[in-house]
C-alpha positions, 0 to 999 in steps of 0.5 A: 340276406348275405348272397355272397358266393362264399362259403361255397358249400350250401347248408343242407335242406333236409326236407325243410319244412316252408315254413318252419314249425314255428310259422317262420320262413327260413331265408336263403339258398340250400342244398337239398329238397323242399318238404311242404310249402304251406303259406297259411302257416305264415307267422306275422309279419309274413301271415296274410289273410285268406282271400289275400293269399288266394289272389297272391298265390303263384305255382308253376312246374317247368320242365326242360328236355335237351338233346342235340336235335330237340329242345322240349319246354312244358309247364303247368302254371297255377295263379290261384284265380285261373290256371294254363299251361304250354308245351313246345317242341324246338328242332334244332337242326331246322331252327324251328318250333315243329310242335306247340300247345297253350290252353288256358284252364278252369279254375280249380278243375283243369290244373294241379300243381302240388303244395311241394316239389315232389309229387304229381303235377297235371293238366287235363283239358279236352283233348289236351293232357300233361302229367309229371310224377315225381317220386324218391323225393324228386329224385325220380321224374315220369313226364306224360304229354298227350296233345293231339299229334304232339306227344312225349313220353319222358323219364329222368332221373337225379345224379350226385349233384343237389338240387337248390331250394331257395327261400326269400321275401318278396317286395309287394307279396310275402315269401316265395320258394323255389326248387330248381334241379341240376341236369339229369339224365333222359330217357324216352321219345317225343313224337310230333305227327310222323317224326320221332325224337329220341330223348336217351342220353339227352338231359332234363332239369326242373324249375318248381316254383311256390309264392305269394307274389306282388301283382306285377312280377318280371324277370329275366332267367337263363338256364342250361344243363349238361349232366356234370355242368349247369346254371339257374340265373335270375334277375327281378323279382326275386333278386339273386336268391336262385343263382346257382352253378352246379359243376361236377356234383357241387352246387355253388351259389352265385351273385347278382346277375347282370343281363345285356340284351336288346329287349326289342330284338331278343334273338340278337345275342344275349351277354350274361354275367354275375357280379361276383366274376364267377360266370361270363357267358354269350347266348346265341338264340337259335329260335324262340317261343313267345306269347303275349296275353291280356286277360283285362284284369291280368297282363303276360308279355313272355319271350323264351328264346332257345339257344347255346352258351358259350363262355366260362364259369368258375367254382370259386374265385381263385378257381380256374375258369371252365369253358362252356361251349354250346351248352343248350338252354334258354333265357326268358324275358317275362312280365306278369301282372296277375 
């Protein structure tokens, strides 16, 4: 598939079913929201039996909430044979994680990630509850988190910029689809013990991913958003399929991303650029969430620095550079054997 940044207008998703009515995935990058994602309907050469799909079907729903004072990351993950969830609140002034939760669930009972980007994802475990409901084709969202003395009530709504839908093949797996949102206007509150953090006027973004992945999967990722500009970049298992820039209501595809960082010291500065010359950014970490798990049959190594980006982006090769200053977001280095 051609991943060059021209044309700069992506074809509309128009509630694209994945796969299509004939059982074939339509590979590419699209502007808009996916419809139902049903891997059981795949035709050869992408079809797999039910047992293989059970082991390789991975779905997750990640939400980022950002203001000048606080950054929150919330995720619900269903890997088929088990599930998990995590959430954290990072105080950007203190440069410290002030609340966090990580909980493995019970297969088939504690987590639900829907078969489409719109709908309701939830994780329920004694003393812990996360619910994210998407309505209006994924344009409006309500998030509720209750984990002891860590609580979130948030709403966020999409503006004029379209989301990205990316569909592509996976080496060692079959097919993957992901839906990434632009920055959305945020409202609500985070409560941590006796401290309240106002979310009103902040920015939210959503990552919904659903695919038949390889047993060993790794990636580097970067994401940051304001209401008028934002980006999503990935290098690893999905190549450049999900690399895009949102700028002034437009969705611009980007080429392959290059991540220059010190894996042994992820709190050192990062340099991230795209090979098409449309993005060149430096990332200054302010703090980090990290977690390593070894479940004998599965392994996960994960670091997610939180911080700010500066540099420049361009909407086209001949367009002027747009300066990026103190744009809050995250980078990530992740390996899973699942």
